[in-house]
mmCIF file of the N, C-alpha and C atoms, coordinates in Angstrom:
data_MODEL
# 
_entry.id   MODEL 
# 
loop_
_atom_site.group_PDB 
_atom_site.id 
_atom_site.type_symbol 
_atom_site.label_atom_id 
_atom_site.label_alt_id 
_atom_site.label_comp_id 
_atom_site.label_asym_id 
_atom_site.label_entity_id 
_atom_site.label_seq_id 
_atom_site.pdbx_PDB_ins_code 
_atom_site.Cartn_x 
_atom_site.Cartn_y 
_atom_site.Cartn_z 
_atom_site.occupancy 
_atom_site.B_iso_or_equiv 
_atom_site.pdbx_formal_charge 
_atom_site.auth_seq_id 
_atom_site.auth_comp_id 
_atom_site.auth_asym_id 
_atom_site.auth_atom_id 
_atom_site.pdbx_PDB_model_num 
ATOM 1   N N  . LEU A 1 1  ? 16.906  1.807   6.823   1.00 0.00 ? 1  LEU A N  1 
ATOM 2   C CA . LEU A 1 1  ? 15.718  1.457   6.064   1.00 0.00 ? 1  LEU A CA 1 
ATOM 3   C C  . LEU A 1 1  ? 14.431  1.746   6.819   1.00 0.00 ? 1  LEU A C  1 
ATOM 4   N N  . GLU A 1 2  ? 14.490  1.770   8.143   1.00 0.00 ? 2  GLU A N  1 
ATOM 5   C CA . GLU A 1 2  ? 13.269  2.025   8.895   1.00 0.00 ? 2  GLU A CA 1 
ATOM 6   C C  . GLU A 1 2  ? 12.704  3.403   8.580   1.00 0.00 ? 2  GLU A C  1 
ATOM 7   N N  . ASP A 1 3  ? 13.573  4.371   8.317   1.00 0.00 ? 3  ASP A N  1 
ATOM 8   C CA . ASP A 1 3  ? 13.104  5.719   8.008   1.00 0.00 ? 3  ASP A CA 1 
ATOM 9   C C  . ASP A 1 3  ? 12.300  5.763   6.713   1.00 0.00 ? 3  ASP A C  1 
ATOM 10  N N  . LEU A 1 4  ? 12.512  4.815   5.820   1.00 0.00 ? 4  LEU A N  1 
ATOM 11  C CA . LEU A 1 4  ? 11.788  4.814   4.553   1.00 0.00 ? 4  LEU A CA 1 
ATOM 12  C C  . LEU A 1 4  ? 10.298  4.586   4.745   1.00 0.00 ? 4  LEU A C  1 
ATOM 13  N N  . ASP A 1 5  ? 9.933   3.992   5.876   1.00 0.00 ? 5  ASP A N  1 
ATOM 14  C CA . ASP A 1 5  ? 8.524   3.717   6.136   1.00 0.00 ? 5  ASP A CA 1 
ATOM 15  C C  . ASP A 1 5  ? 7.850   4.838   6.930   1.00 0.00 ? 5  ASP A C  1 
ATOM 16  N N  . ASP A 1 6  ? 8.560   5.936   7.142   1.00 0.00 ? 6  ASP A N  1 
ATOM 17  C CA . ASP A 1 6  ? 7.982   7.055   7.881   1.00 0.00 ? 6  ASP A CA 1 
ATOM 18  C C  . ASP A 1 6  ? 7.041   7.826   6.957   1.00 0.00 ? 6  ASP A C  1 
ATOM 19  N N  . PRO A 1 7  ? 5.724   7.772   7.201   1.00 0.00 ? 7  PRO A N  1 
ATOM 20  C CA . PRO A 1 7  ? 4.778   8.413   6.289   1.00 0.00 ? 7  PRO A CA 1 
ATOM 21  C C  . PRO A 1 7  ? 4.937   9.927   6.230   1.00 0.00 ? 7  PRO A C  1 
ATOM 22  N N  . ASN A 1 8  ? 5.545   10.515  7.251   1.00 0.00 ? 8  ASN A N  1 
ATOM 23  C CA . ASN A 1 8  ? 5.743   11.959  7.238   1.00 0.00 ? 8  ASN A CA 1 
ATOM 24  C C  . ASN A 1 8  ? 6.920   12.368  6.367   1.00 0.00 ? 8  ASN A C  1 
ATOM 25  N N  . LEU A 1 9  ? 7.815   11.426  6.092   1.00 0.00 ? 9  LEU A N  1 
ATOM 26  C CA . LEU A 1 9  ? 8.975   11.738  5.258   1.00 0.00 ? 9  LEU A CA 1 
ATOM 27  C C  . LEU A 1 9  ? 8.758   11.331  3.812   1.00 0.00 ? 9  LEU A C  1 
ATOM 28  N N  . PHE A 1 10 ? 8.403   10.085  3.616   1.00 0.00 ? 10 PHE A N  1 
ATOM 29  C CA . PHE A 1 10 ? 8.316   9.546   2.265   1.00 0.00 ? 10 PHE A CA 1 
ATOM 30  C C  . PHE A 1 10 ? 6.927   9.057   1.887   1.00 0.00 ? 10 PHE A C  1 
ATOM 31  N N  . GLY A 1 11 ? 6.138   8.654   2.867   1.00 0.00 ? 11 GLY A N  1 
ATOM 32  C CA . GLY A 1 11 ? 4.809   8.134   2.578   1.00 0.00 ? 11 GLY A CA 1 
ATOM 33  C C  . GLY A 1 11 ? 4.841   6.814   1.848   1.00 0.00 ? 11 GLY A C  1 
ATOM 34  N N  . GLY A 1 12 ? 5.879   6.013   2.077   1.00 0.00 ? 12 GLY A N  1 
ATOM 35  C CA . GLY A 1 12 ? 5.987   4.769   1.333   1.00 0.00 ? 12 GLY A CA 1 
ATOM 36  C C  . GLY A 1 12 ? 6.394   3.596   2.191   1.00 0.00 ? 12 GLY A C  1 
ATOM 37  N N  . ILE A 1 13 ? 6.440   2.453   1.565   1.00 0.00 ? 13 ILE A N  1 
ATOM 38  C CA . ILE A 1 13 ? 6.830   1.217   2.231   1.00 0.00 ? 13 ILE A CA 1 
ATOM 39  C C  . ILE A 1 13 ? 7.810   0.490   1.332   1.00 0.00 ? 13 ILE A C  1 
ATOM 40  N N  . VAL A 1 14 ? 8.859   -0.038  1.925   1.00 0.00 ? 14 VAL A N  1 
ATOM 41  C CA . VAL A 1 14 ? 9.793   -0.871  1.182   1.00 0.00 ? 14 VAL A CA 1 
ATOM 42  C C  . VAL A 1 14 ? 9.711   -2.265  1.783   1.00 0.00 ? 14 VAL A C  1 
ATOM 43  N N  . ASP A 1 15 ? 9.373   -3.236  0.958   1.00 0.00 ? 15 ASP A N  1 
ATOM 44  C CA . ASP A 1 15 ? 9.316   -4.629  1.388   1.00 0.00 ? 15 ASP A CA 1 
ATOM 45  C C  . ASP A 1 15 ? 10.398  -5.361  0.616   1.00 0.00 ? 15 ASP A C  1 
ATOM 46  N N  . ARG A 1 16 ? 11.558  -5.474  1.183   1.00 0.00 ? 16 ARG A N  1 
ATOM 47  C CA . ARG A 1 16 ? 12.705  -6.012  0.460   1.00 0.00 ? 16 ARG A CA 1 
ATOM 48  C C  . ARG A 1 16 ? 12.502  -7.443  -0.030  1.00 0.00 ? 16 ARG A C  1 
ATOM 49  N N  . PRO A 1 17 ? 11.997  -8.372  0.814   1.00 0.00 ? 17 PRO A N  1 
ATOM 50  C CA . PRO A 1 17 ? 11.844  -9.736  0.311   1.00 0.00 ? 17 PRO A CA 1 
ATOM 51  C C  . PRO A 1 17 ? 10.921  -9.814  -0.904  1.00 0.00 ? 17 PRO A C  1 
ATOM 52  N N  . GLY A 1 18 ? 9.829   -9.061  -0.882  1.00 0.00 ? 18 GLY A N  1 
ATOM 53  C CA . GLY A 1 18 ? 8.897   -9.080  -2.002  1.00 0.00 ? 18 GLY A CA 1 
ATOM 54  C C  . GLY A 1 18 ? 9.196   -8.025  -3.039  1.00 0.00 ? 18 GLY A C  1 
ATOM 55  N N  . ARG A 1 19 ? 10.159  -7.179  -2.746  1.00 0.00 ? 19 ARG A N  1 
ATOM 56  C CA . ARG A 1 19 ? 10.576  -6.102  -3.645  1.00 0.00 ? 19 ARG A CA 1 
ATOM 57  C C  . ARG A 1 19 ? 9.426   -5.182  -4.023  1.00 0.00 ? 19 ARG A C  1 
ATOM 58  N N  . ILE A 1 20 ? 8.606   -4.886  -3.051  1.00 0.00 ? 20 ILE A N  1 
ATOM 59  C CA . ILE A 1 20 ? 7.519   -3.946  -3.288  1.00 0.00 ? 20 ILE A CA 1 
ATOM 60  C C  . ILE A 1 20 ? 7.973   -2.575  -2.812  1.00 0.00 ? 20 ILE A C  1 
ATOM 61  N N  . LEU A 1 21 ? 7.839   -1.607  -3.660  1.00 0.00 ? 21 LEU A N  1 
ATOM 62  C CA . LEU A 1 21 ? 8.070   -0.220  -3.270  1.00 0.00 ? 21 LEU A CA 1 
ATOM 63  C C  . LEU A 1 21 ? 6.768   0.509   -3.514  1.00 0.00 ? 21 LEU A C  1 
ATOM 64  N N  . PHE A 1 22 ? 6.229   1.027   -2.468  1.00 0.00 ? 22 PHE A N  1 
ATOM 65  C CA . PHE A 1 22 ? 4.952   1.718   -2.553  1.00 0.00 ? 22 PHE A CA 1 
ATOM 66  C C  . PHE A 1 22 ? 5.172   3.136   -2.067  1.00 0.00 ? 22 PHE A C  1 
ATOM 67  N N  . ALA A 1 23 ? 4.940   4.097   -2.912  1.00 0.00 ? 23 ALA A N  1 
ATOM 68  C CA . ALA A 1 23 ? 5.190   5.483   -2.532  1.00 0.00 ? 23 ALA A CA 1 
ATOM 69  C C  . ALA A 1 23 ? 3.945   6.331   -2.738  1.00 0.00 ? 23 ALA A C  1 
ATOM 70  N N  . MET A 1 24 ? 3.724   7.196   -1.794  1.00 0.00 ? 24 MET A N  1 
ATOM 71  C CA . MET A 1 24 ? 2.653   8.182   -1.886  1.00 0.00 ? 24 MET A CA 1 
ATOM 72  C C  . MET A 1 24 ? 3.246   9.519   -1.485  1.00 0.00 ? 24 MET A C  1 
ATOM 73  N N  . PRO A 1 25 ? 2.604   10.595  -1.881  1.00 0.00 ? 25 PRO A N  1 
ATOM 74  C CA . PRO A 1 25 ? 3.075   11.894  -1.413  1.00 0.00 ? 25 PRO A CA 1 
ATOM 75  C C  . PRO A 1 25 ? 3.070   11.939  0.117   1.00 0.00 ? 25 PRO A C  1 
ATOM 76  N N  . PRO A 1 26 ? 4.001   12.648  0.726   1.00 0.00 ? 26 PRO A N  1 
ATOM 77  C CA . PRO A 1 26 ? 4.045   12.733  2.190   1.00 0.00 ? 26 PRO A CA 1 
ATOM 78  C C  . PRO A 1 26 ? 2.755   13.314  2.759   1.00 0.00 ? 26 PRO A C  1 
ATOM 79  N N  . ARG A 1 27 ? 2.505   12.939  4.001   1.00 0.00 ? 27 ARG A N  1 
ATOM 80  C CA . ARG A 1 27 ? 1.397   13.466  4.782   1.00 0.00 ? 27 ARG A CA 1 
ATOM 81  C C  . ARG A 1 27 ? 0.010   13.148  4.212   1.00 0.00 ? 27 ARG A C  1 
ATOM 82  N N  . ARG A 1 28 ? -0.102  12.039  3.519   1.00 0.00 ? 28 ARG A N  1 
ATOM 83  C CA . ARG A 1 28 ? -1.422  11.590  3.063   1.00 0.00 ? 28 ARG A CA 1 
ATOM 84  C C  . ARG A 1 28 ? -2.145  11.008  4.272   1.00 0.00 ? 28 ARG A C  1 
ATOM 85  N N  . PRO A 1 29 ? -3.466  11.025  4.297   1.00 0.00 ? 29 PRO A N  1 
ATOM 86  C CA . PRO A 1 29 ? -4.204  10.460  5.430   1.00 0.00 ? 29 PRO A CA 1 
ATOM 87  C C  . PRO A 1 29 ? -3.855  8.987   5.628   1.00 0.00 ? 29 PRO A C  1 
ATOM 88  N N  . ALA A 1 30 ? -3.747  8.593   6.888   1.00 0.00 ? 30 ALA A N  1 
ATOM 89  C CA . ALA A 1 30 ? -3.371  7.213   7.206   1.00 0.00 ? 30 ALA A CA 1 
ATOM 90  C C  . ALA A 1 30 ? -4.347  6.213   6.601   1.00 0.00 ? 30 ALA A C  1 
ATOM 91  N N  . GLY A 1 31 ? -5.630  6.537   6.595   1.00 0.00 ? 31 GLY A N  1 
ATOM 92  C CA . GLY A 1 31 ? -6.625  5.623   6.032   1.00 0.00 ? 31 GLY A CA 1 
ATOM 93  C C  . GLY A 1 31 ? -6.413  5.374   4.556   1.00 0.00 ? 31 GLY A C  1 
ATOM 94  N N  . GLU A 1 32 ? -6.050  6.418   3.821   1.00 0.00 ? 32 GLU A N  1 
ATOM 95  C CA . GLU A 1 32 ? -5.786  6.266   2.390   1.00 0.00 ? 32 GLU A CA 1 
ATOM 96  C C  . GLU A 1 32 ? -4.550  5.397   2.163   1.00 0.00 ? 32 GLU A C  1 
ATOM 97  N N  . ARG A 1 33 ? -3.526  5.647   2.947   1.00 0.00 ? 33 ARG A N  1 
ATOM 98  C CA . ARG A 1 33 ? -2.290  4.863   2.831   1.00 0.00 ? 33 ARG A CA 1 
ATOM 99  C C  . ARG A 1 33 ? -2.568  3.395   3.137   1.00 0.00 ? 33 ARG A C  1 
ATOM 100 N N  . GLU A 1 34 ? -3.320  3.132   4.211   1.00 0.00 ? 34 GLU A N  1 
ATOM 101 C CA . GLU A 1 34 ? -3.640  1.758   4.601   1.00 0.00 ? 34 GLU A CA 1 
ATOM 102 C C  . GLU A 1 34 ? -4.449  1.055   3.516   1.00 0.00 ? 34 GLU A C  1 
ATOM 103 N N  . ARG A 1 35 ? -5.400  1.757   2.923   1.00 0.00 ? 35 ARG A N  1 
ATOM 104 C CA . ARG A 1 35 ? -6.224  1.153   1.869   1.00 0.00 ? 35 ARG A CA 1 
ATOM 105 C C  . ARG A 1 35 ? -5.358  0.695   0.708   1.00 0.00 ? 35 ARG A C  1 
ATOM 106 N N  . TRP A 1 36 ? -4.451  1.547   0.239   1.00 0.00 ? 36 TRP A N  1 
ATOM 107 C CA . TRP A 1 36 ? -3.617  1.177   -0.902  1.00 0.00 ? 36 TRP A CA 1 
ATOM 108 C C  . TRP A 1 36 ? -2.643  0.060   -0.564  1.00 0.00 ? 36 TRP A C  1 
ATOM 109 N N  . VAL A 1 37 ? -2.157  0.037   0.660   1.00 0.00 ? 37 VAL A N  1 
ATOM 110 C CA . VAL A 1 37 ? -1.285  -1.063  1.076   1.00 0.00 ? 37 VAL A CA 1 
ATOM 111 C C  . VAL A 1 37 ? -2.065  -2.369  1.054   1.00 0.00 ? 37 VAL A C  1 
ATOM 112 N N  . ARG A 1 38 ? -3.302  -2.354  1.543   1.00 0.00 ? 38 ARG A N  1 
ATOM 113 C CA . ARG A 1 38 ? -4.121  -3.567  1.537   1.00 0.00 ? 38 ARG A CA 1 
ATOM 114 C C  . ARG A 1 38 ? -4.423  -4.027  0.113   1.00 0.00 ? 38 ARG A C  1 
ATOM 115 N N  . VAL A 1 39 ? -4.675  -3.080  -0.789  1.00 0.00 ? 39 VAL A N  1 
ATOM 116 C CA . VAL A 1 39 ? -4.908  -3.424  -2.195  1.00 0.00 ? 39 VAL A CA 1 
ATOM 117 C C  . VAL A 1 39 ? -3.665  -4.085  -2.783  1.00 0.00 ? 39 VAL A C  1 
ATOM 118 N N  . LEU A 1 40 ? -2.500  -3.505  -2.524  1.00 0.00 ? 40 LEU A N  1 
ATOM 119 C CA . LEU A 1 40 ? -1.257  -4.095  -3.041  1.00 0.00 ? 40 LEU A CA 1 
ATOM 120 C C  . LEU A 1 40 ? -1.030  -5.497  -2.500  1.00 0.00 ? 40 LEU A C  1 
ATOM 121 N N  . LEU A 1 41 ? -1.279  -5.684  -1.211  1.00 0.00 ? 41 LEU A N  1 
ATOM 122 C CA . LEU A 1 41 ? -1.085  -7.007  -0.618  1.00 0.00 ? 41 LEU A CA 1 
ATOM 123 C C  . LEU A 1 41 ? -2.073  -8.020  -1.187  1.00 0.00 ? 41 LEU A C  1 
ATOM 124 N N  . ALA A 1 42 ? -3.294  -7.603  -1.460  1.00 0.00 ? 42 ALA A N  1 
ATOM 125 C CA . ALA A 1 42 ? -4.273  -8.508  -2.072  1.00 0.00 ? 42 ALA A CA 1 
ATOM 126 C C  . ALA A 1 42 ? -3.802  -8.951  -3.453  1.00 0.00 ? 42 ALA A C  1 
ATOM 127 N N  . HIS A 1 43 ? -3.283  -8.011  -4.231  1.00 0.00 ? 43 HIS A N  1 
ATOM 128 C CA . HIS A 1 43 ? -2.738  -8.376  -5.542  1.00 0.00 ? 43 HIS A CA 1 
ATOM 129 C C  . HIS A 1 43 ? -1.560  -9.331  -5.380  1.00 0.00 ? 43 HIS A C  1 
ATOM 130 N N  . ARG A 1 44 ? -0.731  -9.067  -4.401  1.00 0.00 ? 44 ARG A N  1 
ATOM 131 C CA . ARG A 1 44 ? 0.448   -9.909  -4.164  1.00 0.00 ? 44 ARG A CA 1 
ATOM 132 C C  . ARG A 1 44 ? 0.044   -11.337 -3.798  1.00 0.00 ? 44 ARG A C  1 
ATOM 133 N N  . GLU A 1 45 ? -1.089  -11.470 -3.101  1.00 0.00 ? 45 GLU A N  1 
ATOM 134 C CA . GLU A 1 45 ? -1.567  -12.793 -2.701  1.00 0.00 ? 45 GLU A CA 1 
ATOM 135 C C  . GLU A 1 45 ? -2.240  -13.539 -3.851  1.00 0.00 ? 45 GLU A C  1 
ATOM 136 N N  . GLY A 1 46 ? -2.394  -12.881 -4.986  1.00 0.00 ? 46 GLY A N  1 
ATOM 137 C CA . GLY A 1 46 ? -2.917  -13.572 -6.153  1.00 0.00 ? 46 GLY A CA 1 
ATOM 138 C C  . GLY A 1 46 ? -4.357  -13.275 -6.516  1.00 0.00 ? 46 GLY A C  1 
ATOM 139 N N  . TYR A 1 47 ? -4.988  -12.353 -5.801  1.00 0.00 ? 47 TYR A N  1 
ATOM 140 C CA . TYR A 1 47 ? -6.357  -12.000 -6.151  1.00 0.00 ? 47 TYR A CA 1 
ATOM 141 C C  . TYR A 1 47 ? -6.359  -11.205 -7.451  1.00 0.00 ? 47 TYR A C  1 
ATOM 142 N N  . SER A 1 48 ? -7.378  -11.427 -8.261  1.00 0.00 ? 48 SER A N  1 
ATOM 143 C CA . SER A 1 48 ? -7.461  -10.723 -9.542  1.00 0.00 ? 48 SER A CA 1 
ATOM 144 C C  . SER A 1 48 ? -7.838  -9.261  -9.321  1.00 0.00 ? 48 SER A C  1 
ATOM 145 N N  . ARG A 1 49 ? -7.656  -8.474  -10.351 1.00 0.00 ? 49 ARG A N  1 
ATOM 146 C CA . ARG A 1 49 ? -7.994  -7.048  -10.276 1.00 0.00 ? 49 ARG A CA 1 
ATOM 147 C C  . ARG A 1 49 ? -9.479  -6.860  -9.954  1.00 0.00 ? 49 ARG A C  1 
ATOM 148 N N  . ASP A 1 50 ? -10.333 -7.646  -10.603 1.00 0.00 ? 50 ASP A N  1 
ATOM 149 C CA . ASP A 1 50 ? -11.778 -7.539  -10.365 1.00 0.00 ? 50 ASP A CA 1 
ATOM 150 C C  . ASP A 1 50 ? -12.141 -7.902  -8.928  1.00 0.00 ? 50 ASP A C  1 
ATOM 151 N N  . GLU A 1 51 ? -11.526 -8.962  -8.403  1.00 0.00 ? 51 GLU A N  1 
ATOM 152 C CA . GLU A 1 51 ? -11.796 -9.369  -7.021  1.00 0.00 ? 51 GLU A CA 1 
ATOM 153 C C  . GLU A 1 51 ? -11.387 -8.274  -6.039  1.00 0.00 ? 51 GLU A C  1 
ATOM 154 N N  . VAL A 1 52 ? -10.246 -7.673  -6.297  1.00 0.00 ? 52 VAL A N  1 
ATOM 155 C CA . VAL A 1 52 ? -9.749  -6.621  -5.406  1.00 0.00 ? 52 VAL A CA 1 
ATOM 156 C C  . VAL A 1 52 ? -10.652 -5.395  -5.481  1.00 0.00 ? 52 VAL A C  1 
ATOM 157 N N  . GLN A 1 53 ? -11.050 -5.001  -6.689  1.00 0.00 ? 53 GLN A N  1 
ATOM 158 C CA . GLN A 1 53 ? -11.928 -3.839  -6.839  1.00 0.00 ? 53 GLN A CA 1 
ATOM 159 C C  . GLN A 1 53 ? -13.263 -4.067  -6.142  1.00 0.00 ? 53 GLN A C  1 
ATOM 160 N N  . GLU A 1 54 ? -13.800 -5.270  -6.275  1.00 0.00 ? 54 GLU A N  1 
ATOM 161 C CA . GLU A 1 54 ? -15.078 -5.585  -5.632  1.00 0.00 ? 54 GLU A CA 1 
ATOM 162 C C  . GLU A 1 54 ? -14.947 -5.546  -4.109  1.00 0.00 ? 54 GLU A C  1 
ATOM 163 N N  . ALA A 1 55 ? -13.866 -6.108  -3.599  1.00 0.00 ? 55 ALA A N  1 
ATOM 164 C CA . ALA A 1 55 ? -13.666 -6.165  -2.154  1.00 0.00 ? 55 ALA A CA 1 
ATOM 165 C C  . ALA A 1 55 ? -13.482 -4.778  -1.540  1.00 0.00 ? 55 ALA A C  1 
ATOM 166 N N  . PHE A 1 56 ? -12.846 -3.883  -2.271  1.00 0.00 ? 56 PHE A N  1 
ATOM 167 C CA . PHE A 1 56 ? -12.540 -2.567  -1.721  1.00 0.00 ? 56 PHE A CA 1 
ATOM 168 C C  . PHE A 1 56 ? -13.484 -1.473  -2.219  1.00 0.00 ? 56 PHE A C  1 
ATOM 169 N N  . ALA A 1 57 ? -14.540 -1.847  -2.911  1.00 0.00 ? 57 ALA A N  1 
ATOM 170 C CA . ALA A 1 57 ? -15.467 -0.854  -3.465  1.00 0.00 ? 57 ALA A CA 1 
ATOM 171 C C  . ALA A 1 57 ? -16.131 -0.017  -2.376  1.00 0.00 ? 57 ALA A C  1 
ATOM 172 N N  . GLY A 1 58 ? -16.468 -0.626  -1.275  1.00 0.00 ? 58 GLY A N  1 
ATOM 173 C CA . GLY A 1 58 ? -17.153 0.099   -0.215  1.00 0.00 ? 58 GLY A CA 1 
ATOM 174 C C  . GLY A 1 58 ? -16.240 0.669   0.849   1.00 0.00 ? 58 GLY A C  1 
ATOM 175 N N  . VAL A 1 59 ? -14.957 0.516   0.661   1.00 0.00 ? 59 VAL A N  1 
ATOM 176 C CA . VAL A 1 59 ? -14.004 0.977   1.689   1.00 0.00 ? 59 VAL A CA 1 
ATOM 177 C C  . VAL A 1 59 ? -13.593 2.391   1.420   1.00 0.00 ? 59 VAL A C  1 
# 
C-alpha cells in the first residue's frame, strides 16, 4: 500500500480508515497535490464548501 502514495506512480493517497481515495495524474506539482489534499481534509473535518473555498482562495 505504501507504493500507492508515490506521486510519481499514481499521484494519489489512500486513507484506509477514512476511506478517502484521492487521485491525480502522475507527476503533478507537489504544491498542487498538497493544496487538494488540504482541501479534502478540511471537508473531512466538517468545514462547509464556502468556508473551504474562502480559506484556500489565496493559496
